[in-house]
mmCIF file as Biopython writes it, N, C-alpha, C and O atoms, coordinates in Angstrom:
data_model
#
loop_
_atom_site.group_PDB
_atom_site.id
_atom_site.type_symbol
_atom_site.label_atom_id
_atom_site.label_alt_id
_atom_site.label_comp_id
_atom_site.label_asym_id
_atom_site.label_entity_id
_atom_site.label_seq_id
_atom_site.pdbx_PDB_ins_code
_atom_site.Cartn_x
_atom_site.Cartn_y
_atom_site.Cartn_z
_atom_site.occupancy
_atom_site.B_iso_or_equiv
_atom_site.auth_seq_id
_atom_site.auth_asym_id
_atom_site.pdbx_PDB_model_num
ATOM 1   N N  . UNK A ? 1  ? 219.844 10.996 -70.909 1.0 0.0 1  A 1 
ATOM 2   C CA . UNK A ? 1  ? 220.994 11.598 -70.269 1.0 0.0 1  A 1 
ATOM 3   C C  . UNK A ? 1  ? 220.540 12.307 -68.994 1.0 0.0 1  A 1 
ATOM 4   O O  . UNK A ? 1  ? 219.490 12.949 -68.966 1.0 0.0 1  A 1 
ATOM 5   N N  . UNK A ? 2  ? 221.341 12.181 -67.948 1.0 0.0 2  A 1 
ATOM 6   C CA . UNK A ? 2  ? 221.044 12.846 -66.680 1.0 0.0 2  A 1 
ATOM 7   C C  . UNK A ? 2  ? 222.151 13.858 -66.380 1.0 0.0 2  A 1 
ATOM 8   O O  . UNK A ? 2  ? 223.333 13.591 -66.595 1.0 0.0 2  A 1 
ATOM 9   N N  . UNK A ? 3  ? 221.742 15.016 -65.881 1.0 0.0 3  A 1 
ATOM 10  C CA . UNK A ? 3  ? 222.692 16.062 -65.506 1.0 0.0 3  A 1 
ATOM 11  C C  . UNK A ? 3  ? 222.284 16.597 -64.144 1.0 0.0 3  A 1 
ATOM 12  O O  . UNK A ? 3  ? 221.112 16.887 -63.906 1.0 0.0 3  A 1 
ATOM 13  N N  . UNK A ? 4  ? 223.261 16.726 -63.253 1.0 0.0 4  A 1 
ATOM 14  C CA . UNK A ? 4  ? 223.006 17.271 -61.919 1.0 0.0 4  A 1 
ATOM 15  C C  . UNK A ? 4  ? 223.935 18.443 -61.672 1.0 0.0 4  A 1 
ATOM 16  O O  . UNK A ? 4  ? 225.136 18.362 -61.929 1.0 0.0 4  A 1 
ATOM 17  N N  . UNK A ? 5  ? 223.374 19.526 -61.174 1.0 0.0 5  A 1 
ATOM 18  C CA . UNK A ? 5  ? 224.156 20.692 -60.771 1.0 0.0 5  A 1 
ATOM 19  C C  . UNK A ? 5  ? 224.347 20.616 -59.258 1.0 0.0 5  A 1 
ATOM 20  O O  . UNK A ? 5  ? 223.374 20.581 -58.505 1.0 0.0 5  A 1 
ATOM 21  N N  . UNK A ? 6  ? 225.607 20.589 -58.815 1.0 0.0 6  A 1 
ATOM 22  C CA . UNK A ? 6  ? 225.906 20.564 -57.386 1.0 0.0 6  A 1 
ATOM 23  C C  . UNK A ? 6  ? 226.555 21.888 -57.031 1.0 0.0 6  A 1 
ATOM 24  O O  . UNK A ? 6  ? 227.626 22.223 -57.538 1.0 0.0 6  A 1 
ATOM 25  N N  . UNK A ? 7  ? 225.894 22.644 -56.150 1.0 0.0 7  A 1 
ATOM 26  C CA . UNK A ? 7  ? 226.359 23.977 -55.772 1.0 0.0 7  A 1 
ATOM 27  C C  . UNK A ? 7  ? 226.752 23.981 -54.301 1.0 0.0 7  A 1 
ATOM 28  O O  . UNK A ? 7  ? 225.894 24.107 -53.427 1.0 0.0 7  A 1 
ATOM 29  N N  . UNK A ? 8  ? 228.038 23.843 -54.027 1.0 0.0 8  A 1 
ATOM 30  C CA . UNK A ? 8  ? 228.466 23.851 -52.627 1.0 0.0 8  A 1 
ATOM 31  C C  . UNK A ? 8  ? 228.701 25.269 -52.113 1.0 0.0 8  A 1 
ATOM 32  O O  . UNK A ? 8  ? 229.039 26.180 -52.869 1.0 0.0 8  A 1 
ATOM 33  N N  . UNK A ? 9  ? 228.516 25.425 -50.828 1.0 0.0 9  A 1 
ATOM 34  C CA . UNK A ? 9  ? 228.904 26.665 -50.170 1.0 0.0 9  A 1 
ATOM 35  C C  . UNK A ? 9  ? 230.379 26.574 -49.850 1.0 0.0 9  A 1 
ATOM 36  O O  . UNK A ? 9  ? 231.158 26.077 -50.663 1.0 0.0 9  A 1 
ATOM 37  N N  . UNK A ? 10 ? 230.771 27.036 -48.701 1.0 0.0 10 A 1 
ATOM 38  C CA . UNK A ? 10 ? 232.175 26.991 -48.292 1.0 0.0 10 A 1 
ATOM 39  C C  . UNK A ? 10 ? 232.579 25.548 -48.023 1.0 0.0 10 A 1 
ATOM 40  O O  . UNK A ? 10 ? 231.963 24.859 -47.209 1.0 0.0 10 A 1 
ATOM 41  N N  . UNK A ? 11 ? 233.617 25.102 -48.712 1.0 0.0 11 A 1 
ATOM 42  C CA . UNK A ? 11 ? 234.121 23.738 -48.577 1.0 0.0 11 A 1 
ATOM 43  C C  . UNK A ? 11 ? 235.569 23.804 -48.133 1.0 0.0 11 A 1 
ATOM 44  O O  . UNK A ? 11 ? 236.358 24.579 -48.673 1.0 0.0 11 A 1 
ATOM 45  N N  . UNK A ? 12 ? 235.913 22.991 -47.151 1.0 0.0 12 A 1 
ATOM 46  C CA . UNK A ? 12 ? 237.285 22.947 -46.648 1.0 0.0 12 A 1 
ATOM 47  C C  . UNK A ? 12 ? 238.195 22.420 -47.767 1.0 0.0 12 A 1 
ATOM 48  O O  . UNK A ? 12 ? 238.099 21.261 -48.171 1.0 0.0 12 A 1 
ATOM 49  N N  . UNK A ? 13 ? 239.074 23.294 -48.255 1.0 0.0 13 A 1 
ATOM 50  C CA . UNK A ? 13 ? 240.002 22.922 -49.324 1.0 0.0 13 A 1 
ATOM 51  C C  . UNK A ? 13 ? 241.183 23.883 -49.308 1.0 0.0 13 A 1 
ATOM 52  O O  . UNK A ? 13 ? 241.225 24.829 -48.521 1.0 0.0 13 A 1 
ATOM 53  N N  . UNK A ? 14 ? 242.129 23.626 -50.182 1.0 0.0 14 A 1 
ATOM 54  C CA . UNK A ? 14 ? 243.292 24.507 -50.291 1.0 0.0 14 A 1 
ATOM 55  C C  . UNK A ? 14 ? 242.982 25.807 -51.022 1.0 0.0 14 A 1 
ATOM 56  O O  . UNK A ? 14 ? 243.836 26.691 -51.089 1.0 0.0 14 A 1 
ATOM 57  N N  . UNK A ? 15 ? 241.779 25.940 -51.570 1.0 0.0 15 A 1 
ATOM 58  C CA . UNK A ? 15 ? 241.394 27.155 -52.287 1.0 0.0 15 A 1 
ATOM 59  C C  . UNK A ? 15 ? 241.544 28.395 -51.405 1.0 0.0 15 A 1 
ATOM 60  O O  . UNK A ? 15 ? 241.882 29.472 -51.896 1.0 0.0 15 A 1 
ATOM 61  N N  . UNK A ? 16 ? 241.296 28.245 -50.120 1.0 0.0 16 A 1 
ATOM 62  C CA . UNK A ? 16 ? 241.389 29.406 -49.229 1.0 0.0 16 A 1 
ATOM 63  C C  . UNK A ? 16 ? 242.803 29.978 -49.160 1.0 0.0 16 A 1 
ATOM 64  O O  . UNK A ? 16 ? 242.988 31.133 -48.775 1.0 0.0 16 A 1 
ATOM 65  N N  . UNK A ? 17 ? 243.794 29.178 -49.530 1.0 0.0 17 A 1 
ATOM 66  C CA . UNK A ? 17 ? 245.174 29.650 -49.493 1.0 0.0 17 A 1 
ATOM 67  C C  . UNK A ? 17 ? 245.624 30.283 -50.809 1.0 0.0 17 A 1 
ATOM 68  O O  . UNK A ? 17 ? 246.692 30.891 -50.876 1.0 0.0 17 A 1 
ATOM 69  N N  . UNK A ? 18 ? 244.808 30.139 -51.855 1.0 0.0 18 A 1 
ATOM 70  C CA . UNK A ? 18 ? 245.233 30.649 -53.158 1.0 0.0 18 A 1 
ATOM 71  C C  . UNK A ? 18 ? 244.249 31.648 -53.764 1.0 0.0 18 A 1 
ATOM 72  O O  . UNK A ? 18 ? 244.407 32.045 -54.918 1.0 0.0 18 A 1 
ATOM 73  N N  . UNK A ? 19 ? 243.245 32.054 -53.006 1.0 0.0 19 A 1 
ATOM 74  C CA . UNK A ? 19 ? 242.283 33.026 -53.507 1.0 0.0 19 A 1 
ATOM 75  C C  . UNK A ? 19 ? 242.922 34.407 -53.540 1.0 0.0 19 A 1 
ATOM 76  O O  . UNK A ? 19 ? 243.585 34.822 -52.589 1.0 0.0 19 A 1 
ATOM 77  N N  . UNK A ? 20 ? 242.717 35.107 -54.638 1.0 0.0 20 A 1 
ATOM 78  C CA . UNK A ? 20 ? 243.287 36.447 -54.750 1.0 0.0 20 A 1 
ATOM 79  C C  . UNK A ? 20 ? 242.161 37.461 -54.943 1.0 0.0 20 A 1 
ATOM 80  O O  . UNK A ? 20 ? 241.025 37.091 -55.237 1.0 0.0 20 A 1 
ATOM 81  N N  . UNK A ? 21 ? 242.482 38.723 -54.777 1.0 0.0 21 A 1 
ATOM 82  C CA . UNK A ? 21 ? 241.516 39.782 -55.007 1.0 0.0 21 A 1 
ATOM 83  C C  . UNK A ? 21 ? 240.691 40.133 -53.788 1.0 0.0 21 A 1 
ATOM 84  O O  . UNK A ? 21 ? 239.794 40.972 -53.880 1.0 0.0 21 A 1 
ATOM 85  N N  . UNK A ? 22 ? 240.961 39.529 -52.670 1.0 0.0 22 A 1 
ATOM 86  C CA . UNK A ? 22 ? 240.246 39.854 -51.434 1.0 0.0 22 A 1 
ATOM 87  C C  . UNK A ? 22 ? 241.215 39.681 -50.268 1.0 0.0 22 A 1 
ATOM 88  O O  . UNK A ? 22 ? 242.245 39.020 -50.406 1.0 0.0 22 A 1 
ATOM 89  N N  . UNK A ? 23 ? 240.894 40.260 -49.146 1.0 0.0 23 A 1 
ATOM 90  C CA . UNK A ? 23 ? 241.814 40.172 -48.018 1.0 0.0 23 A 1 
ATOM 91  C C  . UNK A ? 23 ? 241.867 38.747 -47.472 1.0 0.0 23 A 1 
ATOM 92  O O  . UNK A ? 23 ? 240.857 38.045 -47.447 1.0 0.0 23 A 1 
ATOM 93  N N  . UNK A ? 24 ? 243.032 38.338 -47.043 1.0 0.0 24 A 1 
ATOM 94  C CA . UNK A ? 24 ? 243.205 36.990 -46.488 1.0 0.0 24 A 1 
ATOM 95  C C  . UNK A ? 24 ? 242.323 36.801 -45.254 1.0 0.0 24 A 1 
ATOM 96  O O  . UNK A ? 24 ? 241.810 35.705 -45.024 1.0 0.0 24 A 1 
ATOM 97  N N  . UNK A ? 25 ? 242.143 37.848 -44.466 1.0 0.0 25 A 1 
ATOM 98  C CA . UNK A ? 25 ? 241.294 37.755 -43.270 1.0 0.0 25 A 1 
ATOM 99  C C  . UNK A ? 25 ? 239.847 37.467 -43.652 1.0 0.0 25 A 1 
ATOM 100 O O  . UNK A ? 25 ? 239.184 36.670 -42.989 1.0 0.0 25 A 1 
ATOM 101 N N  . UNK A ? 26 ? 239.351 38.098 -44.703 1.0 0.0 26 A 1 
ATOM 102 C CA . UNK A ? 26 ? 237.976 37.867 -45.149 1.0 0.0 26 A 1 
ATOM 103 C C  . UNK A ? 26 ? 237.807 36.447 -45.674 1.0 0.0 26 A 1 
ATOM 104 O O  . UNK A ? 26 ? 236.781 35.809 -45.435 1.0 0.0 26 A 1 
ATOM 105 N N  . UNK A ? 27 ? 238.808 35.956 -46.384 1.0 0.0 27 A 1 
ATOM 106 C CA . UNK A ? 27 ? 238.760 34.586 -46.907 1.0 0.0 27 A 1 
ATOM 107 C C  . UNK A ? 27 ? 238.742 33.596 -45.753 1.0 0.0 27 A 1 
ATOM 108 O O  . UNK A ? 27 ? 237.930 32.671 -45.744 1.0 0.0 27 A 1 
ATOM 109 N N  . UNK A ? 28 ? 239.621 33.777 -44.787 1.0 0.0 28 A 1 
ATOM 110 C CA . UNK A ? 28 ? 239.681 32.862 -43.648 1.0 0.0 28 A 1 
ATOM 111 C C  . UNK A ? 28 ? 238.386 32.924 -42.835 1.0 0.0 28 A 1 
ATOM 112 O O  . UNK A ? 28 ? 237.941 31.906 -42.306 1.0 0.0 28 A 1 
ATOM 113 N N  . UNK A ? 29 ? 237.790 34.091 -42.732 1.0 0.0 29 A 1 
ATOM 114 C CA . UNK A ? 29 ? 236.526 34.230 -42.011 1.0 0.0 29 A 1 
ATOM 115 C C  . UNK A ? 29 ? 235.425 33.446 -42.723 1.0 0.0 29 A 1 
ATOM 116 O O  . UNK A ? 29 ? 234.614 32.785 -42.074 1.0 0.0 29 A 1 
ATOM 117 N N  . UNK A ? 30 ? 235.393 33.517 -44.052 1.0 0.0 30 A 1 
ATOM 118 C CA . UNK A ? 30 ? 234.391 32.802 -44.841 1.0 0.0 30 A 1 
ATOM 119 C C  . UNK A ? 30 ? 234.540 31.290 -44.664 1.0 0.0 30 A 1 
ATOM 120 O O  . UNK A ? 30 ? 233.545 30.577 -44.538 1.0 0.0 30 A 1 
ATOM 121 N N  . UNK A ? 31 ? 235.771 30.807 -44.655 1.0 0.0 31 A 1 
ATOM 122 C CA . UNK A ? 31 ? 236.022 29.364 -44.609 1.0 0.0 31 A 1 
ATOM 123 C C  . UNK A ? 31 ? 236.066 28.778 -43.194 1.0 0.0 31 A 1 
ATOM 124 O O  . UNK A ? 31 ? 236.262 27.572 -43.043 1.0 0.0 31 A 1 
ATOM 125 N N  . UNK A ? 32 ? 235.889 29.597 -42.158 1.0 0.0 32 A 1 
ATOM 126 C CA . UNK A ? 32 ? 235.997 29.048 -40.803 1.0 0.0 32 A 1 
ATOM 127 C C  . UNK A ? 32 ? 234.889 28.051 -40.475 1.0 0.0 32 A 1 
ATOM 128 O O  . UNK A ? 32 ? 235.063 27.219 -39.585 1.0 0.0 32 A 1 
ATOM 129 N N  . UNK A ? 33 ? 233.763 28.115 -41.167 1.0 0.0 33 A 1 
ATOM 130 C CA . UNK A ? 33 ? 232.666 27.173 -40.934 1.0 0.0 33 A 1 
ATOM 131 C C  . UNK A ? 33 ? 232.506 26.213 -42.117 1.0 0.0 33 A 1 
ATOM 132 O O  . UNK A ? 33 ? 231.436 25.633 -42.304 1.0 0.0 33 A 1 
ATOM 133 N N  . UNK A ? 34 ? 233.555 26.045 -42.908 1.0 0.0 34 A 1 
ATOM 134 C CA . UNK A ? 34 ? 233.477 25.239 -44.125 1.0 0.0 34 A 1 
ATOM 135 C C  . UNK A ? 34 ? 233.164 23.775 -43.816 1.0 0.0 34 A 1 
ATOM 136 O O  . UNK A ? 34 ? 233.554 23.232 -42.782 1.0 0.0 34 A 1 
ATOM 137 N N  . UNK A ? 35 ? 232.441 23.159 -44.760 1.0 0.0 35 A 1 
ATOM 138 C CA . UNK A ? 35 ? 232.137 21.736 -44.621 1.0 0.0 35 A 1 
ATOM 139 C C  . UNK A ? 35 ? 233.259 20.923 -45.264 1.0 0.0 35 A 1 
ATOM 140 O O  . UNK A ? 35 ? 233.921 21.402 -46.184 1.0 0.0 35 A 1 
ATOM 141 N N  . UNK A ? 36 ? 233.475 19.703 -44.789 1.0 0.0 36 A 1 
ATOM 142 C CA . UNK A ? 36 ? 234.547 18.867 -45.351 1.0 0.0 36 A 1 
ATOM 143 C C  . UNK A ? 36 ? 234.269 18.490 -46.811 1.0 0.0 36 A 1 
ATOM 144 O O  . UNK A ? 36 ? 233.115 18.347 -47.215 1.0 0.0 36 A 1 
ATOM 145 N N  . UNK A ? 37 ? 235.326 18.335 -47.583 1.0 0.0 37 A 1 
ATOM 146 C CA . UNK A ? 37 ? 235.191 17.915 -48.974 1.0 0.0 37 A 1 
ATOM 147 C C  . UNK A ? 37 ? 234.491 16.556 -49.078 1.0 0.0 37 A 1 
ATOM 148 O O  . UNK A ? 37 ? 233.817 16.281 -50.070 1.0 0.0 37 A 1 
ATOM 149 N N  . UNK A ? 38 ? 234.648 15.717 -48.066 1.0 0.0 38 A 1 
ATOM 150 C CA . UNK A ? 38 ? 234.000 14.398 -48.070 1.0 0.0 38 A 1 
ATOM 151 C C  . UNK A ? 38 ? 232.475 14.523 -48.111 1.0 0.0 38 A 1 
ATOM 152 O O  . UNK A ? 38 ? 231.791 13.635 -48.619 1.0 0.0 38 A 1 
ATOM 153 N N  . UNK A ? 39 ? 231.953 15.608 -47.584 1.0 0.0 39 A 1 
ATOM 154 C CA . UNK A ? 39 ? 230.506 15.839 -47.626 1.0 0.0 39 A 1 
ATOM 155 C C  . UNK A ? 39 ? 230.035 16.018 -49.069 1.0 0.0 39 A 1 
ATOM 156 O O  . UNK A ? 39 ? 228.988 15.499 -49.456 1.0 0.0 39 A 1 
ATOM 157 N N  . UNK A ? 40 ? 230.804 16.747 -49.852 1.0 0.0 40 A 1 
ATOM 158 C CA . UNK A ? 40 ? 230.472 16.929 -51.264 1.0 0.0 40 A 1 
ATOM 159 C C  . UNK A ? 40 ? 230.602 15.597 -52.000 1.0 0.0 40 A 1 
ATOM 160 O O  . UNK A ? 40 ? 229.777 15.265 -52.851 1.0 0.0 40 A 1 
ATOM 161 N N  . UNK A ? 41 ? 231.636 14.844 -51.669 1.0 0.0 41 A 1 
ATOM 162 C CA . UNK A ? 41 ? 231.822 13.533 -52.295 1.0 0.0 41 A 1 
ATOM 163 C C  . UNK A ? 41 ? 230.638 12.612 -52.016 1.0 0.0 41 A 1 
ATOM 164 O O  . UNK A ? 41 ? 230.220 11.861 -52.898 1.0 0.0 41 A 1 
ATOM 165 N N  . UNK A ? 42 ? 230.092 12.660 -50.800 1.0 0.0 42 A 1 
ATOM 166 C CA . UNK A ? 42 ? 228.918 11.831 -50.473 1.0 0.0 42 A 1 
ATOM 167 C C  . UNK A ? 42 ? 227.712 12.253 -51.301 1.0 0.0 42 A 1 
ATOM 168 O O  . UNK A ? 42 ? 226.929 11.405 -51.727 1.0 0.0 42 A 1 
ATOM 169 N N  . UNK A ? 43 ? 227.554 13.552 -51.532 1.0 0.0 43 A 1 
ATOM 170 C CA . UNK A ? 43 ? 226.437 14.036 -52.359 1.0 0.0 43 A 1 
ATOM 171 C C  . UNK A ? 43 ? 226.590 13.555 -53.804 1.0 0.0 43 A 1 
ATOM 172 O O  . UNK A ? 43 ? 225.613 13.151 -54.434 1.0 0.0 43 A 1 
ATOM 173 N N  . UNK A ? 44 ? 227.812 13.599 -54.324 1.0 0.0 44 A 1 
ATOM 174 C CA . UNK A ? 44 ? 228.066 13.120 -55.680 1.0 0.0 44 A 1 
ATOM 175 C C  . UNK A ? 44 ? 227.768 11.618 -55.763 1.0 0.0 44 A 1 
ATOM 176 O O  . UNK A ? 44 ? 227.136 11.158 -56.714 1.0 0.0 44 A 1 
ATOM 177 N N  . UNK A ? 45 ? 228.223 10.870 -54.772 1.0 0.0 45 A 1 
ATOM 178 C CA . UNK A ? 45 ? 227.959 9.426  -54.754 1.0 0.0 45 A 1 
ATOM 179 C C  . UNK A ? 45 ? 226.455 9.145  -54.699 1.0 0.0 45 A 1 
ATOM 180 O O  . UNK A ? 45 ? 225.971 8.227  -55.361 1.0 0.0 45 A 1 
ATOM 181 N N  . UNK A ? 46 ? 225.720 9.928  -53.914 1.0 0.0 46 A 1 
ATOM 182 C CA . UNK A ? 46 ? 224.269 9.770  -53.827 1.0 0.0 46 A 1 
ATOM 183 C C  . UNK A ? 46 ? 223.628 9.924  -55.196 1.0 0.0 46 A 1 
ATOM 184 O O  . UNK A ? 46 ? 222.767 9.132  -55.577 1.0 0.0 46 A 1 
ATOM 185 N N  . UNK A ? 47 ? 224.045 10.938 -55.932 1.0 0.0 47 A 1 
ATOM 186 C CA . UNK A ? 47 ? 223.490 11.183 -57.264 1.0 0.0 47 A 1 
ATOM 187 C C  . UNK A ? 47 ? 223.800 10.007 -58.195 1.0 0.0 47 A 1 
ATOM 188 O O  . UNK A ? 47 ? 222.915 9.517  -58.897 1.0 0.0 47 A 1 
ATOM 189 N N  . UNK A ? 48 ? 225.033 9.566  -58.199 1.0 0.0 48 A 1 
ATOM 190 C CA . UNK A ? 48 ? 225.458 8.488  -59.092 1.0 0.0 48 A 1 
ATOM 191 C C  . UNK A ? 48 ? 224.739 7.177  -58.788 1.0 0.0 48 A 1 
ATOM 192 O O  . UNK A ? 48 ? 224.452 6.401  -59.699 1.0 0.0 48 A 1 
ATOM 193 N N  . UNK A ? 49 ? 224.448 6.929  -57.519 1.0 0.0 49 A 1 
ATOM 194 C CA . UNK A ? 49 ? 223.850 5.659  -57.103 1.0 0.0 49 A 1 
ATOM 195 C C  . UNK A ? 49 ? 222.353 5.545  -57.404 1.0 0.0 49 A 1 
ATOM 196 O O  . UNK A ? 49 ? 221.771 4.482  -57.192 1.0 0.0 49 A 1 
ATOM 197 N N  . UNK A ? 50 ? 221.726 6.597  -57.885 1.0 0.0 50 A 1 
ATOM 198 C CA . UNK A ? 50 ? 220.297 6.542  -58.149 1.0 0.0 50 A 1 
ATOM 199 C C  . UNK A ? 50 ? 220.004 5.664  -59.361 1.0 0.0 50 A 1 
ATOM 200 O O  . UNK A ? 50 ? 220.814 5.576  -60.284 1.0 0.0 50 A 1 
ATOM 201 N N  . UNK A ? 51 ? 218.840 5.015  -59.351 1.0 0.0 51 A 1 
ATOM 202 C CA . UNK A ? 51 ? 218.480 4.180  -60.501 1.0 0.0 51 A 1 
ATOM 203 C C  . UNK A ? 51 ? 218.311 5.026  -61.763 1.0 0.0 51 A 1 
ATOM 204 O O  . UNK A ? 51 ? 218.152 6.245  -61.694 1.0 0.0 51 A 1 
ATOM 205 N N  . UNK A ? 52 ? 218.350 4.355  -62.919 1.0 0.0 52 A 1 
ATOM 206 C CA . UNK A ? 52 ? 218.296 5.054  -64.208 1.0 0.0 52 A 1 
ATOM 207 C C  . UNK A ? 52 ? 217.041 5.896  -64.407 1.0 0.0 52 A 1 
ATOM 208 O O  . UNK A ? 52 ? 217.048 6.838  -65.199 1.0 0.0 52 A 1 
ATOM 209 N N  . UNK A ? 53 ? 215.976 5.570  -63.704 1.0 0.0 53 A 1 
ATOM 210 C CA . UNK A ? 53 ? 214.733 6.322  -63.897 1.0 0.0 53 A 1 
ATOM 211 C C  . UNK A ? 53 ? 214.596 7.508  -62.938 1.0 0.0 53 A 1 
ATOM 212 O O  . UNK A ? 53 ? 213.521 8.098  -62.829 1.0 0.0 53 A 1 
ATOM 213 N N  . UNK A ? 54 ? 215.678 7.856  -62.245 1.0 0.0 54 A 1 
ATOM 214 C CA . UNK A ? 54 ? 215.683 8.992  -61.311 1.0 0.0 54 A 1 
ATOM 215 C C  . UNK A ? 54 ? 216.695 10.026 -61.790 1.0 0.0 54 A 1 
ATOM 216 O O  . UNK A ? 54 ? 217.841 9.694  -62.094 1.0 0.0 54 A 1 
ATOM 217 N N  . UNK A ? 55 ? 216.263 11.274 -61.852 1.0 0.0 55 A 1 
ATOM 218 C CA . UNK A ? 55 ? 217.143 12.373 -62.231 1.0 0.0 55 A 1 
ATOM 219 C C  . UNK A ? 55 ? 217.124 13.408 -61.118 1.0 0.0 55 A 1 
ATOM 220 O O  . UNK A ? 55 ? 216.077 13.979 -60.814 1.0 0.0 55 A 1 
ATOM 221 N N  . UNK A ? 56 ? 218.253 13.646 -60.521 1.0 0.0 56 A 1 
ATOM 222 C CA . UNK A ? 56 ? 218.380 14.678 -59.495 1.0 0.0 56 A 1 
ATOM 223 C C  . UNK A ? 56 ? 218.948 15.907 -60.197 1.0 0.0 56 A 1 
ATOM 224 O O  . UNK A ? 56 ? 220.102 15.906 -60.626 1.0 0.0 56 A 1 
ATOM 225 N N  . UNK A ? 57 ? 218.143 16.944 -60.311 1.0 0.0 57 A 1 
ATOM 226 C CA . UNK A ? 57 ? 218.533 18.119 -61.077 1.0 0.0 57 A 1 
ATOM 227 C C  . UNK A ? 57 ? 219.528 19.013 -60.365 1.0 0.0 57 A 1 
ATOM 228 O O  . UNK A ? 57 ? 220.453 19.538 -60.985 1.0 0.0 57 A 1 
ATOM 229 N N  . UNK A ? 58 ? 219.341 19.191 -59.058 1.0 0.0 58 A 1 
ATOM 230 C CA . UNK A ? 58 ? 220.169 20.183 -58.361 1.0 0.0 58 A 1 
ATOM 231 C C  . UNK A ? 58 ? 220.322 19.818 -56.898 1.0 0.0 58 A 1 
ATOM 232 O O  . UNK A ? 58 ? 219.378 19.364 -56.251 1.0 0.0 58 A 1 
ATOM 233 N N  . UNK A ? 59 ? 221.530 20.023 -56.386 1.0 0.0 59 A 1 
ATOM 234 C CA . UNK A ? 59 ? 221.799 19.876 -54.958 1.0 0.0 59 A 1 
ATOM 235 C C  . UNK A ? 59 ? 222.557 21.120 -54.518 1.0 0.0 59 A 1 
ATOM 236 O O  . UNK A ? 59 ? 223.560 21.489 -55.130 1.0 0.0 59 A 1 
ATOM 237 N N  . UNK A ? 60 ? 222.084 21.763 -53.463 1.0 0.0 60 A 1 
ATOM 238 C CA . UNK A ? 60 ? 222.765 22.919 -52.871 1.0 0.0 60 A 1 
ATOM 239 C C  . UNK A ? 60 ? 223.181 22.513 -51.471 1.0 0.0 60 A 1 
ATOM 240 O O  . UNK A ? 60 ? 222.346 22.128 -50.653 1.0 0.0 60 A 1 
ATOM 241 N N  . UNK A ? 61 ? 224.478 22.600 -51.195 1.0 0.0 61 A 1 
ATOM 242 C CA . UNK A ? 61 ? 225.012 22.236 -49.886 1.0 0.0 61 A 1 
ATOM 243 C C  . UNK A ? 61 ? 225.716 23.441 -49.280 1.0 0.0 61 A 1 
ATOM 244 O O  . UNK A ? 61 ? 226.566 24.058 -49.922 1.0 0.0 61 A 1 
ATOM 245 N N  . UNK A ? 62 ? 225.365 23.773 -48.057 1.0 0.0 62 A 1 
ATOM 246 C CA . UNK A ? 62 ? 226.012 24.882 -47.364 1.0 0.0 62 A 1 
ATOM 247 C C  . UNK A ? 62 ? 226.219 24.502 -45.902 1.0 0.0 62 A 1 
ATOM 248 O O  . UNK A ? 62 ? 225.433 23.747 -45.330 1.0 0.0 62 A 1 
ATOM 249 N N  . UNK A ? 63 ? 227.279 25.031 -45.305 1.0 0.0 63 A 1 
ATOM 250 C CA . UNK A ? 63 ? 227.440 24.849 -43.870 1.0 0.0 63 A 1 
ATOM 251 C C  . UNK A ? 63 ? 226.287 25.541 -43.139 1.0 0.0 63 A 1 
ATOM 252 O O  . UNK A ? 63 ? 225.822 26.592 -43.582 1.0 0.0 63 A 1 
ATOM 253 N N  . UNK A ? 64 ? 225.833 24.983 -42.058 1.0 0.0 64 A 1 
ATOM 254 C CA . UNK A ? 64 ? 224.727 25.597 -41.325 1.0 0.0 64 A 1 
ATOM 255 C C  . UNK A ? 64 ? 225.087 26.974 -40.804 1.0 0.0 64 A 1 
ATOM 256 O O  . UNK A ? 64 ? 224.204 27.805 -40.595 1.0 0.0 64 A 1 
ATOM 257 N N  . UNK A ? 65 ? 226.368 27.229 -40.590 1.0 0.0 65 A 1 
ATOM 258 C CA . UNK A ? 65 ? 226.805 28.520 -40.071 1.0 0.0 65 A 1 
ATOM 259 C C  . UNK A ? 65 ? 227.027 29.560 -41.163 1.0 0.0 65 A 1 
ATOM 260 O O  . UNK A ? 65 ? 227.252 30.729 -40.853 1.0 0.0 65 A 1 
ATOM 261 N N  . UNK A ? 66 ? 226.969 29.163 -42.440 1.0 0.0 66 A 1 
ATOM 262 C CA . UNK A ? 66 ? 227.196 30.126 -43.521 1.0 0.0 66 A 1 
ATOM 263 C C  . UNK A ? 66 ? 225.991 31.033 -43.675 1.0 0.0 66 A 1 
ATOM 264 O O  . UNK A ? 66 ? 224.859 30.553 -43.742 1.0 0.0 66 A 1 
ATOM 265 N N  . UNK A ? 67 ? 226.218 32.332 -43.731 1.0 0.0 67 A 1 
ATOM 266 C CA . UNK A ? 67 ? 225.131 33.304 -43.773 1.0 0.0 67 A 1 
ATOM 267 C C  . UNK A ? 67 ? 224.446 33.395 -45.121 1.0 0.0 67 A 1 
ATOM 268 O O  . UNK A ? 67 ? 223.268 33.750 -45.168 1.0 0.0 67 A 1 
ATOM 269 N N  . UNK A ? 68 ? 225.109 33.100 -46.200 1.0 0.0 68 A 1 
ATOM 270 C CA . UNK A ? 68 ? 224.512 33.221 -47.527 1.0 0.0 68 A 1 
ATOM 271 C C  . UNK A ? 68 ? 224.734 31.979 -48.339 1.0 0.0 68 A 1 
ATOM 272 O O  . UNK A ? 68 ? 224.297 31.906 -49.488 1.0 0.0 68 A 1 
#
């Protein structure tokens, strides 16, 4: 069995419009450098396309402009 953990940073999605518990300005500031969802999809496809003898344990994706 193979398991991969994919940890994205800020991703362009509708989540920025429904996040609660923080100011809308702070949320919009965080997502201004977000990467497209298609980028995450390409990473998932990369993992799936690997041969059976390859296990990719973890992928961390972040926008280059994201500070953390």
